[in-house]
Biotite code that builds the C-alpha atoms (Angstrom):
import biotite.structure as struc

atoms = struc.array([
    struc.Atom([10.678, -10.883, 23.339], chain_id="A", res_id=1, res_name="UNK", atom_name="CA", element="C"),
    struc.Atom([8.174, -7.739, 23.787], chain_id="A", res_id=2, res_name="UNK", atom_name="CA", element="C"),
    struc.Atom([9.449, -4.780, 25.597], chain_id="A", res_id=3, res_name="UNK", atom_name="CA", element="C"),
    struc.Atom([7.872, -1.828, 26.410], chain_id="A", res_id=4, res_name="UNK", atom_name="CA", element="C"),
    struc.Atom([4.210, -0.413, 26.896], chain_id="A", res_id=5, res_name="UNK", atom_name="CA", element="C"),
    struc.Atom([3.264, -0.435, 22.839], chain_id="A", res_id=6, res_name="UNK", atom_name="CA", element="C"),
    struc.Atom([-0.120, -1.704, 22.759], chain_id="A", res_id=7, res_name="UNK", atom_name="CA", element="C"),
    struc.Atom([-2.540, -1.850, 19.385], chain_id="A", res_id=8, res_name="UNK", atom_name="CA", element="C"),
    struc.Atom([-6.469, -2.091, 19.458], chain_id="A", res_id=9, res_name="UNK", atom_name="CA", element="C"),
    struc.Atom([-8.585, -2.588, 16.557], chain_id="A", res_id=10, res_name="UNK", atom_name="CA", element="C"),
    struc.Atom([-11.293, 0.186, 16.238], chain_id="A", res_id=11, res_name="UNK", atom_name="CA", element="C"),
    struc.Atom([-14.328, -0.845, 13.986], chain_id="A", res_id=12, res_name="UNK", atom_name="CA", element="C"),
    struc.Atom([-15.141, 1.744, 11.578], chain_id="A", res_id=13, res_name="UNK", atom_name="CA", element="C"),
    struc.Atom([-11.848, 3.571, 11.852], chain_id="A", res_id=14, res_name="UNK", atom_name="CA", element="C"),
    struc.Atom([-11.180, 4.375, 8.680], chain_id="A", res_id=15, res_name="UNK", atom_name="CA", element="C"),
    struc.Atom([-13.836, 6.619, 6.476], chain_id="A", res_id=16, res_name="UNK", atom_name="CA", element="C"),
    struc.Atom([-13.337, 4.716, 3.142], chain_id="A", res_id=17, res_name="UNK", atom_name="CA", element="C"),
    struc.Atom([-15.247, 6.635, 0.199], chain_id="A", res_id=18, res_name="UNK", atom_name="CA", element="C"),
    struc.Atom([-17.820, 4.600, -1.818], chain_id="A", res_id=19, res_name="UNK", atom_name="CA", element="C"),
    struc.Atom([-15.663, 5.468, -4.799], chain_id="A", res_id=20, res_name="UNK", atom_name="CA", element="C"),
    struc.Atom([-12.581, 3.841, -3.429], chain_id="A", res_id=21, res_name="UNK", atom_name="CA", element="C"),
    struc.Atom([-14.401, 0.525, -4.480], chain_id="A", res_id=22, res_name="UNK", atom_name="CA", element="C"),
    struc.Atom([-12.535, -1.049, -1.449], chain_id="A", res_id=23, res_name="UNK", atom_name="CA", element="C"),
    struc.Atom([-12.262, -4.845, -1.499], chain_id="A", res_id=24, res_name="UNK", atom_name="CA", element="C"),
    struc.Atom([-9.233, -5.794, 0.915], chain_id="A", res_id=25, res_name="UNK", atom_name="CA", element="C"),
    struc.Atom([-6.472, -4.412, 2.471], chain_id="A", res_id=26, res_name="UNK", atom_name="CA", element="C"),
    struc.Atom([-3.130, -6.360, 1.854], chain_id="A", res_id=27, res_name="UNK", atom_name="CA", element="C"),
    struc.Atom([-0.919, -3.546, 3.990], chain_id="A", res_id=28, res_name="UNK", atom_name="CA", element="C"),
    struc.Atom([-0.408, -0.386, 5.717], chain_id="A", res_id=29, res_name="UNK", atom_name="CA", element="C"),
    struc.Atom([2.554, 1.950, 6.986], chain_id="A", res_id=30, res_name="UNK", atom_name="CA", element="C"),
    struc.Atom([2.494, 4.969, 8.748], chain_id="A", res_id=31, res_name="UNK", atom_name="CA", element="C"),
    struc.Atom([4.443, 8.240, 7.825], chain_id="A", res_id=32, res_name="UNK", atom_name="CA", element="C"),
    struc.Atom([6.660, 10.524, 9.681], chain_id="A", res_id=33, res_name="UNK", atom_name="CA", element="C"),
    struc.Atom([3.238, 12.754, 10.155], chain_id="A", res_id=34, res_name="UNK", atom_name="CA", element="C"),
    struc.Atom([1.253, 9.951, 11.361], chain_id="A", res_id=35, res_name="UNK", atom_name="CA", element="C"),
    struc.Atom([-0.645, 9.592, 8.483], chain_id="A", res_id=36, res_name="UNK", atom_name="CA", element="C"),
    struc.Atom([-1.889, 5.856, 7.490], chain_id="A", res_id=37, res_name="UNK", atom_name="CA", element="C"),
    struc.Atom([-1.233, 4.605, 4.208], chain_id="A", res_id=38, res_name="UNK", atom_name="CA", element="C"),
    struc.Atom([-3.339, 1.459, 3.196], chain_id="A", res_id=39, res_name="UNK", atom_name="CA", element="C"),
    struc.Atom([-2.345, -0.359, 0.016], chain_id="A", res_id=40, res_name="UNK", atom_name="CA", element="C"),
    struc.Atom([-5.680, -2.059, -0.939], chain_id="A", res_id=41, res_name="UNK", atom_name="CA", element="C"),
    struc.Atom([-7.267, -4.485, -3.490], chain_id="A", res_id=42, res_name="UNK", atom_name="CA", element="C"),
    struc.Atom([-9.292, -1.581, -4.782], chain_id="A", res_id=43, res_name="UNK", atom_name="CA", element="C"),
    struc.Atom([-10.394, 0.800, -7.501], chain_id="A", res_id=44, res_name="UNK", atom_name="CA", element="C"),
    struc.Atom([-7.908, 3.501, -5.353], chain_id="A", res_id=45, res_name="UNK", atom_name="CA", element="C"),
    struc.Atom([-5.318, 1.226, -4.244], chain_id="A", res_id=46, res_name="UNK", atom_name="CA", element="C"),
    struc.Atom([-3.364, 3.914, -1.808], chain_id="A", res_id=47, res_name="UNK", atom_name="CA", element="C"),
    struc.Atom([-5.389, 5.330, 0.190], chain_id="A", res_id=48, res_name="UNK", atom_name="CA", element="C"),
    struc.Atom([-4.154, 7.923, 2.632], chain_id="A", res_id=49, res_name="UNK", atom_name="CA", element="C"),
    struc.Atom([-6.000, 8.504, 6.194], chain_id="A", res_id=50, res_name="UNK", atom_name="CA", element="C"),
    struc.Atom([-5.293, 11.030, 8.922], chain_id="A", res_id=51, res_name="UNK", atom_name="CA", element="C"),
    struc.Atom([-4.537, 9.420, 12.483], chain_id="A", res_id=52, res_name="UNK", atom_name="CA", element="C"),
    struc.Atom([-8.304, 9.836, 13.361], chain_id="A", res_id=53, res_name="UNK", atom_name="CA", element="C"),
    struc.Atom([-9.258, 7.902, 10.265], chain_id="A", res_id=54, res_name="UNK", atom_name="CA", element="C"),
    struc.Atom([-10.359, 10.366, 7.846], chain_id="A", res_id=55, res_name="UNK", atom_name="CA", element="C"),
    struc.Atom([-9.825, 10.099, 4.049], chain_id="A", res_id=56, res_name="UNK", atom_name="CA", element="C"),
    struc.Atom([-7.423, 12.534, 2.904], chain_id="A", res_id=57, res_name="UNK", atom_name="CA", element="C"),
    struc.Atom([-6.323, 11.321, -0.707], chain_id="A", res_id=58, res_name="UNK", atom_name="CA", element="C"),
    struc.Atom([-5.844, 8.395, -2.937], chain_id="A", res_id=59, res_name="UNK", atom_name="CA", element="C"),
    struc.Atom([-4.142, 7.276, -6.321], chain_id="A", res_id=60, res_name="UNK", atom_name="CA", element="C"),
    struc.Atom([-2.809, 4.206, -8.132], chain_id="A", res_id=61, res_name="UNK", atom_name="CA", element="C"),
    struc.Atom([-5.887, 3.629, -10.365], chain_id="A", res_id=62, res_name="UNK", atom_name="CA", element="C"),
    struc.Atom([-5.043, 1.329, -13.068], chain_id="A", res_id=63, res_name="UNK", atom_name="CA", element="C"),
    struc.Atom([-1.293, 1.463, -12.511], chain_id="A", res_id=64, res_name="UNK", atom_name="CA", element="C"),
    struc.Atom([-1.495, -2.521, -10.474], chain_id="A", res_id=65, res_name="UNK", atom_name="CA", element="C"),
    struc.Atom([-2.750, -5.880, -11.301], chain_id="A", res_id=66, res_name="UNK", atom_name="CA", element="C"),
    struc.Atom([-2.887, -7.146, -7.439], chain_id="A", res_id=67, res_name="UNK", atom_name="CA", element="C"),
    struc.Atom([-1.485, -4.967, -4.800], chain_id="A", res_id=68, res_name="UNK", atom_name="CA", element="C"),
    struc.Atom([0.214, -7.310, -2.469], chain_id="A", res_id=69, res_name="UNK", atom_name="CA", element="C"),
    struc.Atom([2.386, -5.330, -0.052], chain_id="A", res_id=70, res_name="UNK", atom_name="CA", element="C"),
    struc.Atom([3.664, -2.045, 1.378], chain_id="A", res_id=71, res_name="UNK", atom_name="CA", element="C"),
    struc.Atom([7.033, -0.608, 2.964], chain_id="A", res_id=72, res_name="UNK", atom_name="CA", element="C"),
    struc.Atom([7.857, 2.874, 3.593], chain_id="A", res_id=73, res_name="UNK", atom_name="CA", element="C"),
    struc.Atom([11.020, 4.500, 3.847], chain_id="A", res_id=74, res_name="UNK", atom_name="CA", element="C"),
    struc.Atom([12.974, 6.940, 5.950], chain_id="A", res_id=75, res_name="UNK", atom_name="CA", element="C"),
    struc.Atom([11.913, 9.531, 3.604], chain_id="A", res_id=76, res_name="UNK", atom_name="CA", element="C"),
    struc.Atom([8.314, 8.861, 3.212], chain_id="A", res_id=77, res_name="UNK", atom_name="CA", element="C"),
    struc.Atom([8.694, 7.151, -0.134], chain_id="A", res_id=78, res_name="UNK", atom_name="CA", element="C"),
    struc.Atom([6.599, 4.011, -0.261], chain_id="A", res_id=79, res_name="UNK", atom_name="CA", element="C"),
    struc.Atom([7.561, 0.646, -1.925], chain_id="A", res_id=80, res_name="UNK", atom_name="CA", element="C"),
    struc.Atom([4.675, -1.239, -3.487], chain_id="A", res_id=81, res_name="UNK", atom_name="CA", element="C"),
    struc.Atom([4.729, -4.813, -4.600], chain_id="A", res_id=82, res_name="UNK", atom_name="CA", element="C"),
    struc.Atom([2.290, -6.158, -7.072], chain_id="A", res_id=83, res_name="UNK", atom_name="CA", element="C"),
    struc.Atom([2.750, -10.038, -7.182], chain_id="A", res_id=84, res_name="UNK", atom_name="CA", element="C"),
    struc.Atom([0.555, -10.408, -10.260], chain_id="A", res_id=85, res_name="UNK", atom_name="CA", element="C"),
    struc.Atom([2.192, -7.707, -12.083], chain_id="A", res_id=86, res_name="UNK", atom_name="CA", element="C"),
    struc.Atom([5.790, -8.660, -10.927], chain_id="A", res_id=87, res_name="UNK", atom_name="CA", element="C"),
    struc.Atom([7.352, -5.913, -9.841], chain_id="A", res_id=88, res_name="UNK", atom_name="CA", element="C"),
    struc.Atom([8.223, -3.482, -6.928], chain_id="A", res_id=89, res_name="UNK", atom_name="CA", element="C"),
    struc.Atom([7.736, 0.263, -7.237], chain_id="A", res_id=90, res_name="UNK", atom_name="CA", element="C"),
    struc.Atom([9.038, 3.313, -5.178], chain_id="A", res_id=91, res_name="UNK", atom_name="CA", element="C"),
    struc.Atom([6.399, 6.166, -5.184], chain_id="A", res_id=92, res_name="UNK", atom_name="CA", element="C"),
    struc.Atom([6.297, 9.759, -3.742], chain_id="A", res_id=93, res_name="UNK", atom_name="CA", element="C"),
    struc.Atom([3.650, 9.996, -1.278], chain_id="A", res_id=94, res_name="UNK", atom_name="CA", element="C"),
    struc.Atom([1.889, 12.264, -4.052], chain_id="A", res_id=95, res_name="UNK", atom_name="CA", element="C"),
    struc.Atom([1.976, 9.095, -6.319], chain_id="A", res_id=96, res_name="UNK", atom_name="CA", element="C"),
    struc.Atom([4.770, 9.899, -8.410], chain_id="A", res_id=97, res_name="UNK", atom_name="CA", element="C"),
    struc.Atom([6.927, 6.952, -9.654], chain_id="A", res_id=98, res_name="UNK", atom_name="CA", element="C"),
    struc.Atom([10.351, 7.203, -8.620], chain_id="A", res_id=99, res_name="UNK", atom_name="CA", element="C"),
    struc.Atom([11.461, 3.498, -9.320], chain_id="A", res_id=100, res_name="UNK", atom_name="CA", element="C"),
    struc.Atom([10.732, 0.339, -11.073], chain_id="A", res_id=101, res_name="UNK", atom_name="CA", element="C"),
    struc.Atom([12.593, -2.742, -9.732], chain_id="A", res_id=102, res_name="UNK", atom_name="CA", element="C"),
    struc.Atom([12.034, -5.616, -11.623], chain_id="A", res_id=103, res_name="UNK", atom_name="CA", element="C"),
    struc.Atom([10.517, -5.269, -15.448], chain_id="A", res_id=104, res_name="UNK", atom_name="CA", element="C"),
    struc.Atom([6.995, -5.044, -14.637], chain_id="A", res_id=105, res_name="UNK", atom_name="CA", element="C"),
    struc.Atom([4.660, -7.979, -15.795], chain_id="A", res_id=106, res_name="UNK", atom_name="CA", element="C"),
    struc.Atom([7.495, -10.183, -16.288], chain_id="A", res_id=107, res_name="UNK", atom_name="CA", element="C"),
    struc.Atom([7.597, -12.960, -13.635], chain_id="A", res_id=108, res_name="UNK", atom_name="CA", element="C"),
    struc.Atom([11.417, -14.123, -12.572], chain_id="A", res_id=109, res_name="UNK", atom_name="CA", element="C"),
    struc.Atom([12.523, -17.413, -13.838], chain_id="A", res_id=110, res_name="UNK", atom_name="CA", element="C"),
    struc.Atom([11.539, -19.622, -10.552], chain_id="A", res_id=111, res_name="UNK", atom_name="CA", element="C"),
    struc.Atom([11.315, -22.930, -12.782], chain_id="A", res_id=112, res_name="UNK", atom_name="CA", element="C"),
    struc.Atom([7.885, -23.286, -10.757], chain_id="A", res_id=113, res_name="UNK", atom_name="CA", element="C"),
    struc.Atom([4.826, -23.425, -13.223], chain_id="A", res_id=114, res_name="UNK", atom_name="CA", element="C"),
    struc.Atom([1.774, -21.721, -13.083], chain_id="A", res_id=115, res_name="UNK", atom_name="CA", element="C"),
    struc.Atom([3.054, -18.876, -10.768], chain_id="A", res_id=116, res_name="UNK", atom_name="CA", element="C"),
])
């Protein structure tokens, strides 16, 4: 059930993505308590942070992920980033400092499924 008046609208060209980001596709986005939009992307710069107006503020994470897959932001504005081909979930500060790694990076869990 949907309640309230909250509505979303796609705005073409909203994000001012810098060319050096090497942007391929966004896999997820989260919004901080300051209304900054954090995009986790399959890109040369995988973590891209934008103002509410779409202005690029900063980015980080070059070379840290095999294949970005998902993002979640905690109440304290720490980021939880999943890397499906890197087989890990990592917790980062908004400045890009690694705070914690959940799971041994690069080692898939023993699911019993071949080819994963």
